[in-house]
C-alpha positions as CSV (number, residue, x, y, z in Angstrom):
1,X,0.0,-0.1,0.1
2,X,1.5,3.3,-0.9
3,X,1.8,5.7,2.1
4,X,0.8,9.5,2.1
5,X,4.4,10.8,1.6
6,X,4.8,8.9,-1.4
7,X,1.2,10.0,-2.7
8,X,2.2,13.7,-2.1
9,X,5.2,13.4,-4.1
10,X,3.8,11.7,-6.8
11,X,1.2,14.7,-7.3
12,X,4.2,17.1,-6.6
13,X,6.2,15.5,-9.4
14,X,3.5,16.3,-12.2
15,X,4.0,19.4,-14.3
16,X,1.9,21.2,-13.5
17,X,0.9,19.6,-10.2
18,X,-2.5,17.9,-10.3
19,X,-4.6,15.7,-7.9
20,X,-5.6,12.4,-10.2
21,X,-7.7,10.5,-7.2
22,X,-9.2,10.4,-3.7
23,X,-6.2,8.8,-2.3
24,X,-3.9,11.7,-3.4
25,X,-6.4,14.4,-2.5
26,X,-6.7,12.8,1.0
27,X,-3.0,12.7,1.5
28,X,-2.7,16.4,0.7
29,X,-5.8,17.1,2.7
30,X,-4.8,15.6,5.7
31,X,-1.6,17.3,5.8
32,X,-3.1,20.6,5.5
33,X,-1.6,21.1,2.1
34,X,-4.8,22.4,0.5
35,X,-5.8,25.4,2.6
36,X,-8.2,25.9,5.3
37,X,-10.2,23.0,6.4
38,X,-12.7,22.2,9.2
39,X,-11.6,19.8,12.2
40,X,-11.0,16.4,10.9
41,X,-10.8,13.1,12.3
42,X,-9.9,9.3,10.9
43,X,-12.2,7.3,13.4
44,X,-14.8,7.6,15.9
45,X,-12.5,7.0,18.8
46,X,-10.4,9.9,17.5
47,X,-13.4,12.2,17.7
48,X,-14.1,11.4,21.2
49,X,-10.4,11.3,22.3
50,X,-10.3,14.8,21.0
51,X,-13.2,15.8,23.6
52,X,-15.6,16.9,20.5
53,X,-19.0,16.6,21.6
54,X,-20.9,18.5,18.7
55,X,-22.2,17.2,15.4
56,X,-20.1,15.7,12.7
57,X,-20.3,15.0,8.9
58,X,-19.2,11.4,7.6
59,X,-18.0,10.9,4.3
60,X,-16.1,7.9,2.5
61,X,-12.6,8.1,1.6
62,X,-13.1,5.7,-1.2
63,X,-15.9,7.8,-3.1
64,X,-19.1,6.3,-2.9
65,X,-21.0,9.2,-4.2
66,X,-21.8,12.8,-2.6
67,X,-25.2,11.8,-1.9
68,X,-24.1,9.2,0.7
69,X,-22.3,11.9,2.7
70,X,-23.9,12.2,6.0
71,X,-24.5,15.7,7.5
72,X,-25.1,17.0,10.9
73,X,-24.7,13.7,12.9
74,X,-25.1,13.6,16.7
75,X,-21.9,11.8,17.9
76,X,-23.9,9.1,19.6
77,X,-25.3,8.1,16.0
78,X,-21.9,7.6,14.4
79,X,-21.1,3.9,15.6
80,X,-24.4,3.0,14.0
81,X,-23.7,4.6,10.6
82,X,-20.5,3.3,10.5
83,X,-21.8,-0.2,10.8
84,X,-24.6,0.5,8.2
85,X,-22.0,1.5,5.8
86,X,-19.8,-1.7,6.5
87,X,-22.9,-3.7,5.5
88,X,-24.4,-1.5,2.7
89,X,-21.2,-0.5,1.1
90,X,-18.4,-2.8,2.5
91,X,-16.9,0.3,3.8
92,X,-14.7,-0.1,6.9
93,X,-14.3,2.7,9.4
94,X,-10.6,3.2,8.0
95,X,-12.1,4.3,4.6
96,X,-14.3,6.8,6.5
97,X,-13.4,10.6,7.0
98,X,-15.1,12.7,9.6
99,X,-15.3,16.4,10.1
100,X,-17.0,19.0,12.2
101,X,-20.5,20.0,11.0
102,X,-20.3,23.8,9.6
103,X,-22.5,26.5,10.4
104,X,-24.6,26.2,7.3
105,X,-27.0,29.3,8.5
106,X,-24.1,31.4,7.8
107,X,-23.1,30.5,4.4
108,X,-22.8,33.0,1.6
109,X,-21.5,31.2,-1.4
110,X,-20.2,27.8,-2.2
111,X,-19.5,25.4,-5.2
112,X,-16.8,24.6,-7.7
113,X,-14.2,27.2,-8.9
114,X,-12.0,26.6,-11.8
115,X,-9.7,27.9,-14.5
116,X,-10.9,26.3,-18.1
117,X,-10.0,27.3,-21.8
118,X,-12.4,30.4,-21.7
119,X,-11.1,31.8,-18.4
120,X,-12.5,31.4,-14.9
121,X,-15.6,29.4,-14.2
122,X,-17.8,29.1,-11.3
123,X,-20.6,26.7,-10.7
124,X,-22.3,27.8,-7.4
125,X,-25.2,28.2,-4.8
126,X,-26.1,30.4,-2.4
127,X,-28.8,28.3,-0.5
128,X,-27.8,27.9,3.2
129,X,-27.7,23.8,3.2
130,X,-24.8,21.4,3.0
131,X,-23.6,21.6,-0.7
132,X,-25.4,18.6,-2.1
133,X,-28.4,19.7,-0.6
134,X,-28.0,23.4,-1.5
135,X,-27.5,22.3,-5.2
136,X,-31.0,20.7,-5.5
137,X,-32.5,23.8,-4.3
138,X,-30.3,26.5,-6.4
139,X,-27.6,26.0,-9.0
140,X,-26.1,29.0,-11.0
141,X,-23.1,29.7,-13.2
142,X,-20.6,32.5,-13.6
143,X,-17.7,32.9,-15.8
144,X,-14.9,35.5,-16.3
145,X,-15.1,38.8,-14.3
146,X,-18.7,37.8,-13.2
147,X,-17.3,34.8,-11.3
148,X,-14.1,36.7,-10.2
149,X,-16.4,39.3,-8.7
150,X,-18.4,36.8,-6.9
151,X,-15.4,34.9,-5.4
152,X,-13.9,38.4,-4.4
153,X,-17.1,39.7,-2.7
154,X,-17.6,36.6,-0.8
155,X,-14.2,35.4,0.2
156,X,-12.3,37.3,2.6
157,X,-8.9,38.8,1.6
158,X,-7.0,36.1,3.3
159,X,-9.2,33.3,2.1
160,X,-9.0,34.8,-1.6
161,X,-5.3,34.9,-1.2
162,X,-5.1,31.3,-0.1
163,X,-7.2,30.1,-3.2
164,X,-5.1,32.2,-5.7
165,X,-2.0,30.1,-4.3
166,X,-3.9,26.8,-4.8
167,X,-4.8,27.9,-8.4
168,X,-1.3,28.6,-9.3
169,X,-0.2,25.3,-7.7
170,X,-3.0,23.2,-9.3
171,X,-4.1,25.2,-12.7
172,X,-6.0,22.4,-14.2
173,X,-7.9,21.2,-11.0
174,X,-11.4,22.1,-9.6
175,X,-11.8,23.9,-6.4
176,X,-14.7,22.8,-4.1
177,X,-15.3,25.5,-1.4
178,X,-17.9,27.1,1.0
179,X,-17.8,30.6,2.1
180,X,-19.4,31.7,5.3
181,X,-20.2,35.3,6.8
182,X,-17.7,34.5,10.0
183,X,-14.3,32.9,10.3
184,X,-14.3,29.1,10.2
185,X,-11.6,26.3,10.1
186,X,-8.3,25.7,11.3
187,X,-6.3,28.7,10.0
188,X,-7.5,31.9,11.7
189,X,-8.8,34.6,9.8
190,X,-10.3,32.6,7.0
191,X,-13.9,32.6,6.2
192,X,-13.8,29.8,3.5
193,X,-13.2,26.0,3.6
194,X,-11.6,24.2,0.7
195,X,-13.5,20.9,0.7
196,X,-11.7,19.3,-2.4
197,X,-9.1,19.9,-5.2
198,X,-9.2,17.6,-7.9
199,X,-8.8,16.5,-11.7
200,X,-10.9,13.5,-11.5
């Protein structure tokens, strides 16, 4: 099995850098190499040991589809959901990622931002729900200057600067993000979470 260090080196060896699968993405994400992120854990035991008692989200590290991500779970429900996934999807706890539930009521903009042949492109929603559910309510598109203005007006300067750096590092990848009206995540002074960087 390839370790995270090897996966990170694989990504860095590409010119330009690009992330080709979930394994590579998680290797960089867990090392904090993809910008601001929520509190995360690799197991239920790790959540408990950390002292966290609030709600969490649960997602597959194997990629069973966004619709299967579980949001706003009570901590007491997590063991039952882990067992359900083991039976239904043959996914063990070692292939599950957990993160703190985010303040959806404070969302201002979320979606996917990227560079493409015609310039900047943004697929977005302003619905104040977890992203999968928000896109079912509202889905919009913007490109060029319009996309840039939407990003600049919703991401605070520090978060926008972080995103520009990621765009320089991964010019062909898609950036999945959520911006809030308050600061969030593990890096002080940021109002935007980068959920995923991918070219797969």
